[in-house]
Phi, psi and omega in degrees: 000142181299132177266128176283133179292163177295328180303311183296326182291321178291327178300315182300314178288320184283330185291349180287339176291146182288332183254114180272158179301124174297135178226155176298124176239144174292167181297139177289117186236010183278344186097193184225157181201147177233126174236124185204178190280359180207132179306325178291325173289326181293315178296326173304316179296318186287333175294322182293314183295324177302324182270016175091015183289150171284166185299328180293318176306314179296317182300322183294316177295324172301310185289324182300325173288317183300323185296339175269310189271350182223055182303329180297339189251327180197183182161187181292343179270004181247208178211187189191160163241134184231119174258125188239130179250122175257110190293324192295326184256337187086002183287134175242125184239130176248123179260117186269097171251039172296146175296153178241159178281140177302156186293341178281350182286148172215183183306334184270019191304319185246023176270130177280171182306331179279359176098347177278147179292149173295150171291161185301318186292317179299316178297313182304316187268011182253164176288348178295337186279352194269127173266168176288117178307137177250353190300308182293322177300313178303312175314306194290316178304313182301307183293327174301317182282319192237346194294144187237350176236166187300135180306314185296335181280347181290346185256004192296310181298314183298320178297319178302314175300314185296316187273330179265349180105146177239152177279126175295123186281162179303320188291316178294319181293322181294323182287326177291334180261002186285117192287327177299316184292325179291337175296326189261323182271154176261019184299329182255011172298135183295339178269004176271130178303338186282346185285329175297328179275313182268345180228059181299133182069011184089357183242141179293141173312142179249155175305125183096351172295150173252129192235121169270163174216081189295326183289330175290321178290329176291321178298308184296322176301320180296314177298314183302321182277312192248002179077195181300337180299329178288344178262313188271355180222162173084199186301327177287322179292327177294321174297318179297316175303316174296322174300311178296324187281343194300145170083172177294337179252033180287160178263193189238025178301134186229164176306317181293326179294312180298309180306326192261001180295144189219130166293135177254132172272127177234158169289134175297149174256120190230159178198166184278143158223104191050240180273006182255159171239120175265128181230131182214181182284145183278177172300142015283357170289157178265350194302304185300317187287312188282319188285330179287317180302318185296313184289318177299313181295317176309309183300315186290318181295320184289325180290329179264004181294148175289336179219166175256180178119169185301320182293319183295320185295315183289317183297325182286328176289318174297318177299319182297316176304311184303316181293315182291318175304320180291326173292318178299316186290335182271325192252325187289128178197193181284113186289354174278355182234330179219164178284116175253119180275057189302313183292324178294327180296335184243012176297130178307319183295326180282318182295326176302318178285316187295327175304330182268010186251018174293128184270197179297138182293340180258013176250164174284128179289143182259150177293154171269187186229087179289340182288322180293314184296312194273326190222007176069025181235091180310141174230354187301333184276357179293336188232150170277163186289145183221131178219096189244166179232078182297168187272195188222034176276074197217157175217163178224143181233129177244128181223130160239134184259181188292353178247006182085006176280157184222155176223135168237113188229119170254125181240159186199155164246006179091253177282170178307125178060030174054231186273358191066006184267116186266128173268100188301319183286345182254340180073036178211171182254154174271145181287164167245042188299331187287346171288358165287346168290161171285121176295332175259099193285347180226145175225117176065044176070006182249140174287148182268131186307321185263032176284149177293153175196154184303131176075356184278154181255134181283153180296145182228146180269001180297134189225067172287128197226137174239143180238135173248143180277186182292343173269359182074030180262146177298144182230330186202143169238131190209160175170167185203158163269177175133033176053213182298345178287339182316323182298314181286326183293311185293322177300319183301321178288328178296312181287324180299313178279316185284328184245318189269358171075021180273150168293176181297311179294320179300313180303313176303321185282353180291151180298136177284140183226116188242108185249077175241121180089206184284317183262157177248117182282132177226124179289084185286342174287350177257142183310131188088348184288320175306316183292327176294322173302315183300310184296315174291327173295316179296334178280353179103002180275152165280112188253132174257103182287123185232164174218172182057042175307146183253030172293158178210059184292136171228119190232145171233126175245139182264112179252171183303328186251022171133198191265141179238127182248157177224135173233140186286119174300345180283349176232201191244025185271170177223162175232113188238137178268148178291126181287000000 
């Protein structure tokens, strides 16, 4: 097994600090690039970069457009994690704009009167699922720290598209017309305000239709003029409260919840993979824990394998996913409410032991116990087991600006079109983020770490990730939507580029393989997927062949001759360089 040097161990611990050691750096000559889920949003980001904007400025402009043209995935009614790299200082800052539970929420948030948990669909479409949106506050916090162009100018493109009308894309039209989705969500109910916007005349918007959203334009104009106060206070806040409260299954979102929302700045969670340093968002995000753990376990499993070859590489990666997912599902939650052993879960000494704990391939993998391994103090019994299946209404943005600064931002409204609750006065849907909490707050008389609580942020699979090379220069920006599969999607690009020698686009196009729980999902509709399924089945794994994966990977890799982009063909995004 490869032995990690003491230098890498020091790297692991030191890299958890948000401010890295400043070093003398040469002038950045690689150019700039934006990768995101819609060409119109990418162009808005590039325009900001042309005016000398920071990567954060560009990310805000990109997302403001996405909230209009891709409302099924993210928007002003949702939240995000944004990882920012400032090249001049080496500083990495994580902005946690995750939604919070209303102060009236408690562990029994999704329990029925008989004590049984609500089914997912009922919880998803209820006002109980609505968390306090963090997106607008995150915009402002990021701009306050790093903005280089005027705040009000960041929304120009989105306002123009909202007021003049945007062309409905095929993906938005397909989702609105999807009969299976319409069976569950209330977006098209005649008594729902959203129906007037998305289903004019009772019919879903079609690809090529031009749709204006004057309310969204007014909202952005107000935010551009008055900042977050225009969103979290006054008439718009009242409209959000009404939308969340509506109906017999309304929630408890209040004016006080909105007015008191705060973005949290957190330290990036970083760890080594050979000569690289991997940095992502810490809990309540799963990014830092899982991406570092999967790569570390993969390296150990590969090194200890009895034979080499492509099959061994694939199996080692799948085993690493299974182990990391099991740990994540058991331990990761809001660190401001429960003890999350984030550093322990990626500690080299723990990974050395954890790599040897891969159980039978046809069984559900169990979580490890870093407390017992590292200190002789077992901690696995602190929490009851939790296994939930969050939705996939999410998007990812990768940006590198002309000075070499970078942003990886993953934003979400949780499931497709969030909670289906439309804020008519604002022109956006509210999230259903609280369904990312465990609906069953106790298991075996033990609390679940990710149980609901007042003011708590639910665990997230979002994994906005940055990679640095052996000289501590930025090498890669990656991330994806996709619910709990995000962890696997992002890991695929990391091993694809860092170990398998693929380009950014090639790594994105590899078949998706998701090894969470007992079965391994394999995207057999993508070239190479059927072969992967055969290999894993022969190796003893329970394989679930899948199609229609909802990844939306957007990747930028820094090469010697410039920037290399990759955009997921499963969605409508592009990766474009600044000319």
